[in-house]
N, C-alpha and C positions, 0 to 999 in steps of 0.2 A: 460473623459466624462462619461455619464451613459449608454452607449451602452452595450447590452448583447452580448457576444461572444460565439460561439459554435466551439469547436475544434474537429476535427475528424482525427483519425489515422487508418491505415489499415494494415493488414497482408496478405501476398500472397506468392505463390510459385514463387521464382525467378529462372527461368530456366538457367540464366547465372551463378548464384552462386550455382545452385543445392541445394538450401537451402530455408528456410523460411525467408522472409525479412519483416520488419515493417517500415512503412514510414508515414510521415505527409501527410495527404490528403488535408485538407482545413481548413480555418478559416472563418467562416460565421458570418456576423452581423445579429442580430435579432432585427430589428428596433422598434418593438412594444412589443408584449407579448412573454413570454417564455413558452407558453403552448405546449403540445405535438403536437397539430395541426400545430402551427407555425413552430416548429422545424422540423416536418415531411415534411412540404411544402418546407422549405429551403433546406433540403437534396434532395428531389425529383428534385427541380429546378437545383441544382448543378449537380446531376447525369445526368439529361437530357441534360444540356448544354455541358457537357464534354463527352457525349456518353458512359456513364458507366451503366452497368446493375446491378441493386440492386438484381435481381433474383439469382445472383451468391453468394450473401452474406450468409455465413454459420455460422456466429457468431456475436453477439453484446454484448458489455460489457459497462455498465453504472453505475453511482452512484445510490443511492436508491431513488432519488427524485420522487415525485408522477407523475410529467410530463413524467418521463421516464418509470416507472414501473406500471402505472395504468393497472389493469387487462384487461379492455376492450378498453379504449381510450388512454392508455399510448403510448409513442413512440415505445417501444418494441413490444407491441401488434399490432400496425399499420404496423411496418416493417415485422413482422412475416407473415402478410397476403400476402405480395408480394415478400418475400425473398425465399431462398431455403427451401424446405419442411423439411429438417433436421436441420434447424438453431438452434444453441445453444445460449440461452440468459443467461448472467452471471451478477449478482450483484457484483460489485467490492469487491474483498477479503479484501483489505485494509479498505474500508469503513465499511464493515461488522465487521471487527476486532474492529474498533473505536466504533461502536454501542454496541458491546458485552462488552466493558470495561466501559461503562458509569455508570452502576448501581453498586456503590461501597458500598452501605449501609450508613446509616445516620452518623455513627461515623467517618468513613474514609473520607466521603464527607466533613464533617465539618473541618477535619484536612486539607484537600486539599484547601478549601476555605480560611482558615486562612493563609496557606502558600502563596496563591496568594495575599492576602492583605499585607503580609509582603514584598513580592517582589515588589509589586506596590508602597508601601510606599517609598522604597529605590529608585526604578528605575524611578518613575514618576516625581521626582524632579532632575533637573540637578545638583543642589548644593549637594543634598544628595548622588547622584551617585559619584560625585568627591570626597567628604569627605570619603565615604566608600572605594573608591579605594586607597586613601592615607593611610587610617587606615590599610587596608589589606597589603599594601606594607611595612608599618612599622612593622607589625606583622610577616612578612615573609611568608604570606599565598601563597598556590599554585595558587589560583585564586584571582582576584581583582574585580570581578563583578558578579552579579546575572543574570540569564537568565529569560526573560519574558515568561509567559505562555500565549498561545493563542490556541483557539479551532481549528484554521484554519490549523496550521502547525502540521504535523503528529507526530513529535518527541518531541514537546516542553514540554509536561507534564513530561515525564521521566527525561529529561535533566535538567529542572529547579528544580525539586525536589531533584535530586542527588546533584546539585550544592549547593542548600540551606542547605542540610544536611552536606555537606563537610565544609561549612562556618558557621556552627551553632554557634560556639564560637564568631567569629567576628560579626555576625549578632546580637547576644544577646548584646554584648558590645555596638554596634552602637545604637540599639534601646533604650537601657537604658540611653545612653548619650543624646538621643533626648527626653527622658522622655515619650516614647511611651508605652502604655499598652500592645502592642504586644510583648514586650520583656519578659513579665511574662510567656508566653507560654514555653520559653526555660528553665524555672525552674521546669516545670512539666515533670518528667521523663517518665510518661506514654504517654504524648503527643509526646515526642521525640521518643519513641518506635514506635508509630503509624507513625510518619514521616519517620523513618528508614524503616519500612515495605513498605510503599507506594512508597518510592524512589526505593526500590529493585524491587518490582513487576512491576512498570512501566518501569524500565530499561530493565527487561526481555521482557516486551511487546514491547519496542522499538526494541530490537533485532529481535523479530518476525516480526515486521513491516518492518524493513530493509530487511529481507530475502524475503518478498513478493514484494519488490520494484525491479526496474531494468528492462531492456529490455529483451524480449524473454522469459519471464515467461509464463508458460501455466497452464491450470487448474489442470493437474496431479501434477506438482511440488508444486503448491500452496496448494492443498489438503494434500500433504505429510507434509508440514510445519504445517498446522493446526492440523493434527492427532498427530504429534509429540508433539505439545504443550499440547494437551488434555491428552496425556499419561504422560507428565511431571506433570501436575496437580494431577493426580492420585498418582504418586510417592510422590509428596510433601505432599499430605494428609496422606499417610502412615507414612512418616517420622515425620510429625507433631504430630501424635498420640504418638510417642516415645519421644516427646520434643526435636527433632533434628531440628535445625534451620539453618544449614550451607548452605542451598540452597539460603538463603537471607542474604548476607554478612554483610550489614549495621546493620540489626536487630540482627544478630548473635553476632556482636561486642558489641552491647548494653547488650546482655545477658551475654557474657563472661566477660565483665568489671563490672558486677554486678551493673549496673546503675538502673536496676529495680529489685524488690524483687520477691520472689517466687509467691506470690499472683498475682502480676502484670504480671508475666510470664504466669501464668494460664489464666489470663484475655486476654492477647494478643494471646495466643493459640486459644482461642475461637473466637476472632475477625478475626484472619487469616483463621481459618477453615470455618467460615461462608462466608468470602469473596471468598475463593477458590471454595466453593460449588456454590456460586452465579455466579462466573466467568465461571465455567464449564457448568452450566445450560444455560447461555447466549450464549456461544460458540456453544453448541449443538443446540440451537434454530436458530442461524444465519447460522450455517454450518451443516445442517441436514444430518446425515450419510446416511439416506435412499435415498438421492438425489445425493450422491457422484458419480461423473462420472467414478470413478475407478471401481465401481461395474460392473462386467461382461465385463470390458474393459481393464483389465491388459495386455492383449495380445498386445495392442497398444504400450506400453512402453517396453515390452519384449516378442516378439512372440516365443521365444525359451523356455519359461516356460510352461509346459503342464497344461492346465486348461480346464475343461469341461464347465465352466461358461462363456458364451459369448452370445451376441445377434446377431450373424452373421447369414446370410442366409445359406442354405445348401451348395451352391456353394462356398461361401467365407470360410465356415468352412473347406471344403475339401482343398481349396487353403492354408489355415492356416496350415493344417496338412502337406502339401507338403513343405511349408516354414520351419516349425518346424523340419522337417526331413533332411533339407539341411545343412550339417555340414560345407560346404564351406561358405555359407552365415552367419552361426552362428559365424564363426571366424571373418568375416568382421564386424558383429554386435558388437562383444565384443571389437574389436580394434578401433571402431568408437564411440566416446562418444556422438556424436550428433545424437539423434534418428530421427530427421526430415530428416537429410541428408541420413540416412540409407533407410528410406521409399522411398525417392525420387530416390535414386540409383536403387532400385529394381522395380520402377514404371512400366517399360516396360514389366517386367516378371510377375508382380502381380498387374495389373492396378486397379482392383476392390477393392482388399484388401488395397492397398495404399490409394485409395480415401477415404475409410472408416476410416483409421487411421488418415489421414491428416485433415479430418473434425473435429476430436476431438483434434488434436494438435495445429491447427492454431488459434482458438479463444483466444482472450485476457482473462486474469484472473483478471486484475486490470486496473484502469484508471490512472495508474502512469504516463504514457507519457503525458496525458492531463494535469495533475497537474504540471508536470515539464514544459509543454508548457505555462501554465498560469504564472509560475514563470518568464519565459523568457519575457512574455508580460508585466509584471509589470516593468521589467527593461527597456524595450523599450519605454513604454508610460509614459514619465515624464510629469510634469505640462506644460512644454513648447512645448510638442509634443502631447497633448491630442486630437488634431483634426486629427492626422495622420491616414490615411487608413492603418490599421495594417496588412492586408492580405499579401501584397507583402513582407513586412519586416519579417513577421512570416514565410513565405515560405523559405526565405533565411536562417533564423536563425535555423529553426527546421528540414529542409530537410537534409537527409543524402546523397542523391545521386546527388543533383544538384551541378554542377561545372560551373563556368563562362566560356562561350564559347568566349574566348578572340578574336580569329580570326574573328568571326562573328561580334562582337562588333566593332572591328577596321574597318571592311568593311563598316559598316553602318555610320561611322563618316565622316564628311567632314574635310579632313585634312588641307585644306587651305581656310581660310575665303575669301569671295568676297571683292574686293577692291572697 
């Protein structure tokens, strides 16, 4: 049906595990509008009903929708008014990465659109798909199908472009057999070079995307990934000036096999340089270095590296000096790869310092769990189950800690029916 669904996940200190735990909190229906006001009301009702205190909330991570991030009336702004005074709000790193890669320049954008048309021509027809598969089988191809491109799925762009480039010979033959004008593109070596480059760069962006996904990612580790990618762009720019292309393997093969001539290589060098510059500018826009949480907070991820730059109170700074000087705890720190567990372990000895550290380590950096949850929901809600109240099923499907209490279930059952 057409119901709007809100998924909420939480992170908290699990005293039983002595670690940070993340858990599915709730699945809420939004029966009318999806405005910040309606979302805020639904959250307040749920928290009140379940005796939860939103004043303890120290972090909120959302996508960049206006209802979420509006400066005055967005959900984040509303929650900040009643949550913990030090609450950290985060725009999902994965969503920001997607936004940063959108502006490709007219030339590369046209190549991408042509690729999508080619893939859709083959995939949109069941007959075409079957014929293409048979042809690939007969030619001994590694793959027998093309992948569809969709804006919804994170990794679709890179995967579908890579597959198209790998099957370029088979696709060209198929399109010409079908007398499609799209087949003419594969005779254009410069177009093939552009396809090779965008398949390479989006494969690299896929790897970055994957590194940002997964459970228990935090703002520090996510910022590390983004910084590394920006440093790679600077390296590629330097190598590009020397006409070195081995960082882009598909395009490198095009050059090595002399599929394009020297003038075309120079033209592609310019295309790639402009795109890398644009990519760097967009990443710096969406991941502003001046707002990097790591600034003045590196003590959180390693309290045994001496640094005079921090935003701690005088008392906590003194405690940090005590911790920094404790060689026994330093050995424990280096033997324990889990930074959260380390801080929780020393909480009784350094309560205020631990609280400051955990306030920065607990917040989510991405909405990955929500996206994964929606994938689960699409599996559950089939056409024949579209009226199903999704909340209980989602609870069972997504919760990590819920186990069936078999003994209690048995006690509540009537073992012998009345005669």
